[in-house]
MITIKOL-645788 format. One record per atom (N, C-alpha, C, O): residue in one letter; z, y, x. Coordinates in steps of 0.1 Angstrom, whole numbers, plus 5000, padded with zeros to 4 digits. Example, Ala and Ser with C-alpha at 12.3 -4.5 7.8 and 13.67 -1.06 7.14 Angstrom:
# residues 2
A507849435132;A507849555123;A507849675132;A508549675142;S507149785128;S507149895137;S507950005129;S508050115134;
***
This chain:
# residues 182
M500049885008;M500050005000;M500050125009;M500650135019;T499350225004;T499350355012;T499550465002;T499250454990;V499850585007;V500050704999;V498850785001;V498550825013;D498150824991;D497050914992;D497551054994;D498551094988;K497051125004;K497551255008;K497551354997;K498351444996;K496651334987;K496551434976;K497551404965;K497751484956;E498251284966;E499151254956;E500651274961;E500851284972;S501551264951;S502951284954;S503351164963;S502751054962;A504451184971;A504951074979;A505450964971;A505750854976;H505750984958;H506250884949;H505150804942;H505550714934;A503950844943;A502850774936;A502150674945;A501250714953;W502550544944;W502050444953;W500750394947;W500650364935;Q499750374955;Q498450324951;Q498150194959;Q497750204971;P498250084952;P497949954960;P496449954963;P495550004955;R496049894974;R494649884978;R494249734975;R495049644977;P493049704972;P492549574969;P492649484982;P492549544993;P492849354981;P492849264993;P491549285001;P490449304996;G491749295014;G490649305023;G490249455026;G489449485034;W490949545019;W490749685021;W491149725035;W492249685039;T490349795042;T490749845056;T490349995057;T489350035051;R491050065065;R490750205068;R489750205079;R489950135089;R488750285077;R487850295088;R488450385099;R489050485096;P488250345112;P488850425122;P488150565123;P486950585121;T489050665125;T488550805127;T489150845141;T489850775147;Q488850965145;Q489351015157;Q490851015157;Q491551015167;Q491451035145;Q492951045144;Q493650915143;Q494850905145;T492950805139;T493650675137;T493850595150;T494650505149;D493250625160;D493350555173;D493450405172;D494250345178;T492650345163;T492650205161;T491950135172;T490950175177;H492550025176;H491949935186;H492449795184;H493549775180;R491649695187;R492049555187;R492849535200;R492849605209;H493649425199;H494549395211;H493749365223;H494349365234;T492449345223;T491649315235;T491049445239;T490449445251;H491049555232;H490449675235;H491549765242;H492549785236;R491249815253;R492249885261;R492050035262;R492450095272;Q491450095252;Q491250245252;Q491950305240;Q492050235229;Q492350425241;Q492950495229;Q492250625228;Q492350715237;M491450645217;M490750765214;M489850805226;M489750925229;G489250705233;G488250735243;G488850765257;G488150795266;R490250765258;R490750795271;R491750675274;R492250605266;P491850645287;P492750535291;P494150545286;P494750655286;M494650435282;M496050435277;M496950435289;M496550395300;G498150475287;G499150475298;G499550335301;G499350235294;E500250315313;E500650185317;E501550115307;E501449995305;E502450195301;E503450135292;E502650075280;E503049965275;H501650145274;H500850095263;H500149965268;H500049865260;E499649965280;E498949855285;E499949735286;E499549625282;Q501149755290;Q502149655290;Q502449595277;Q502649475275;V502649685267;V502849645253;V501749555248;V502049445243;L500549605250;L499349525245;L499249395252;L498949285246;G499349395265;G499249275273;G500249175270;G500049055270;S501549225268;S502549125265;S502549075251;S503148965248;L501749135242;L501649085228;L500948945228;L501348855220;D500048925237;D499348795238;D500348685241;D500248575236;M501248715250;M502248615253;M503448605244;M503948505241;M503948725240;M505248735233;M505048705218;M506048665212;H503948735212;H503748725198;H504748795190;H505248755180;G505148915195;G506049005188;G507548985192;G508449025185;G507748915204;G509048895209;G509448755209;G508748665204;A510648725215;A511048585216;A511248515202;A510748405201;L511848585193;L511948525179;L510548505173;L510348405167;G509748605174;G508348595169;G507648475175;G506848405168;E507848455188;E507148335194;E507748205188;E506948115186;K509048195186;K509548075180;K509048055166;K508947935162;M508748165159;M508248145145;M506748135145;M506248115134;G506048145156;G504648125156;G503848255152;G502748235148;I504448365153;I503748495150;I502648515160;I502848515172;E501448545155;E500248585163;E499848725158;E499448745147;V499848815168;V499448955165;V497948955167;V497448925178;T497149005157;T495649005158;T495049145159;T493949155163;E495749245155;E495249385156;E496449475158;E497449465152;V496249575167;V497349665170;V496849815171;V495849835178;S497449905164;S497350045167;S498650115161;S499450045155;A498750235164;A499950305159;A499950315144;A501050315137;R498850315138;R498750325123;R498650195116;R498850185104;R498250085123;R498049955116;R498249845126;R497649845137;V499049745121;V499249625129;V499049505120;V499649505109;V498349405124;V498149285116;V498549165124;V498249155136;G499249075118;G499648945124;G499748835114;G499848865102;R499848715119;R500048605109;R501048505115;R501448515126;M501548425106;M502648335109;M502448205101;M502148215089;P502748085107;P502647965099;P503747955089;P504847995092;V503547895078;V504547855068;V505447745074;V506647745074;E504747645079;E505347525084;E506347565096;E505947635105;G507547515095;G508547545105;G509347675102;G510347705108;N508947745091;N509647865087;N510047855072;N509947955065;T510447735068;T510747715054;T512247705052;T513047685061;Q512647725039;Q513947695034;Q514047555029;Q513047485029;P515247505025;P515347365021;P514447315010;P514247195009;F513847405002;F512947354991;F511547354996;F510647324987;G511247375009;G509947365014;G509047495012;G507847495014;L509747605008;L509047725006;L509247815018;L510247805025;L508347915021;L508448005032;L509848075030;L510048135019;H510648075040;H511948145039;H511748295038;H510948355046;G512548355030;G512448505028;G512748575041;G512148685044;G513648525049;G514048585061;G512848575071;G512748665080;A512048475070;A510848465079;A509848575076;A509348635085;S509748605063;S508848715059;S509348845065;S508548935069;V510648865065;V511248985070;V511148995085;V510849105090;V511248885092;V510948885107;V509548925110;V509349005119;L508548875102;L507148905104;L507049055101;L506349125109;A507549105091;A507449255087;A508049335098;A507449435102;E509249305102;E509949385113;E509149385126;E509049485133;S508649265129;S507949255142;S506649345142;S506449415151;L505949335131;L504649415130;L504949565129;L504349645136;G505949605121;G506349755121;G506849805134;G506549915138;S507649725141;S508249765153;S507149785164;S507149875172;I506149695164;I505049705174;I504249835171;I503949905180;G503949865158;G503249985155;G504050115159;G503550205165;A505350105157;A506250215161;A506250235176;A506350355181;M506250125183;M506250135198;M504950205203;M504950285212;M503850165196;M502550225200;M502550375197;M502050455204;H503150415185;H503250555182;H504150635191;H503950745194;A505250565195;A506350635203;A505750695216;A506050805220;G504850615223;G504250665235;G505050635247;G506150575247;E504550675258;E505150645271;E506550705273;E506750825268;G507450635279;G508750685281;G509650685269;G510750735270;R509250625258;R510050625246;R510050485240;R509250395244;I511050455232;I511250325226;I511350345211;I511650455206;A511150235203;A511350235189;A512250115185;A512050005190;V513250145177;V514150035172;V514250045157;V514350155151;G514249935150;G514349925136;G515749975131;G516749935137;I515750065121;I517050105116;I517250075101;I518350075096;E516150035094;E516250005080;E515049915077;E513849945081;I515249815069;I514149725064;I514549675050;I515749645047;N513549665041;N513849595028;N512649515025;N511549525031;A512849415016;A511749325012;A511849284998;A512949264993;T510749274991;T510649214978;T509749094979;T508549104984;H510248984975;H509448854975;H508748834962;H509448824952;H507448824962;H506648824949;H506348684945;H506348644933;R506048594955;R505648454951;R505848374964;R506048424975;A505948244961;A506248144972;A504948114980;A503848114974;A505148084992;A504048025000;A504647885005;A505747875009;R503747785004;R504147645007;R503547585019;R504047495025;A502347635023;A501647575034;A500647685040;A500547795034;G500047645051;G499047735057;G499747855065;G500847835071;F499147965065;F499548085071;F499748195061;F499148205051;V500648285065;V500748415058;V500348525068;V500548515080;T499748625062;T499248735071;T499948865067;T500048905055;G500448935076;G501149065074;G500349185079;G499749175090;T500249285071;T499549405075;T500449525074;T500849565063;A500849585085;A501749695086;A500949825086;A500149845095;T501049915076;T500350035076;T501350155076;T502350155069;S501050245085;S501950365086;S502050445074;S501050475067;L503250485070;L503450585059;L503750715065;L503350825060;S504550715076;S505050845082;S505250815097;S505950725100;L504550895105;L504650885119;L505151025125;L504451115127;G506551035126;G507151155130;G507551145145;G507251045152;N508251255149;N508751255163;N509951165165;N510051115176;T510751145155;T511951065157;T511950945148;T512750845150;L511150935137;L511050825128;L509650775126;L508750865125;A509450645124;A508150595120;A508450495109;A509250405111;T507750505098;T507950415086;T506650345083;T505550405083;Y506750215080;Y505550135077;Y505750055065;Y506850005062;D504750045057;D504649945046;D504049825051;D503049825058;V504649705048;V504049575053;V503749495041;V504649455033;L502549455039;L502049365028;L501849225035;L501049215044;I502449125029;I502248995034;I501548915023;I502048905012;T500448845027;T499648765017;T499548625022;T499648595034;D499248535012;D498948395016;D497548375019;D496748475020;E497048255022;E495748235026;E494648265015;E493548275018;D495148265003;D494248304992;D494248454989;D493648494979;G494948534997;G494948674995;G495948724985;G495948844981;R496848634980;R497848674970;R499048734977;R499548674987;L499548834972;L500748904977;L501948824976;L502348774965;T502648794987;T503848714987;T505048794989;T506148764985;C504948904997;C506048995000;C505649135003;C504549155009;T506349224999;T506149365003;T507449415010;T508549395005;S507249475021;S508449525029;S508149665034;S507049715035;R509249735037;R509149865043;R510149865055;R511349825053;I509749915066;I510549925078;I510550065083;I509450125084;T511650115087;T511750245094;T512350225108;T513350155109;C511750285118;C512150275132;C512550405137;C511950505134;L513650415145;L514050535152;L513350535165;L513350435173;I512850655169;I512150665182;I513050755191;I513550855187;R513350695203;R514250755212;R513550765226;R512650685229;E514050845234;E513650845248;E514150725255;E515350675252;R513350655263;R513850545271;R514850585281;R514650675289;V515950515281;V517050535290;V516750455303;V516650335301;P516750515315;P516550435327;P517550325328;P518750355325;S517150205333;S518150095335;S519150135346;S518750195356;A520350095343;A521350125353;A521450015364;A522250025373;
***
């Protein structure tokens, strides 16, 4: 879900499955294999974030859960996760697994937005579970709602392999200056 700039911040407009925003000069969209940002080389820190995504899959927990990040930019992050191995006792995708996927994707986007010498940490997340997923993969798409100097907020839509909405989440990250290690 995204907010149309011409509408009130309270008027949510869902987009049809498969809808994507076309890159503009301001969206700085790139795939995780593309190492340029708006036509100029990215800083070393962004290179490290993107390079480590291939190995980390969104962090140690994300790797354990099988999260695969497939698209990365400050405005949009896409990743998928297998249902198998992430289920609750009834064989359904665990709601907590959906939240881990949502927080991983939103945090990656916030780190990309934060820029060199800064970090982003999640401070709030919520989730609404709409339907169960029993097999295959779920795909999460984190889309920025607000990218400020100290806060970054993302809507995360999680769908099953048939494109049906399984979970809607919102994550807000705090952006801070990186403190040098002691």
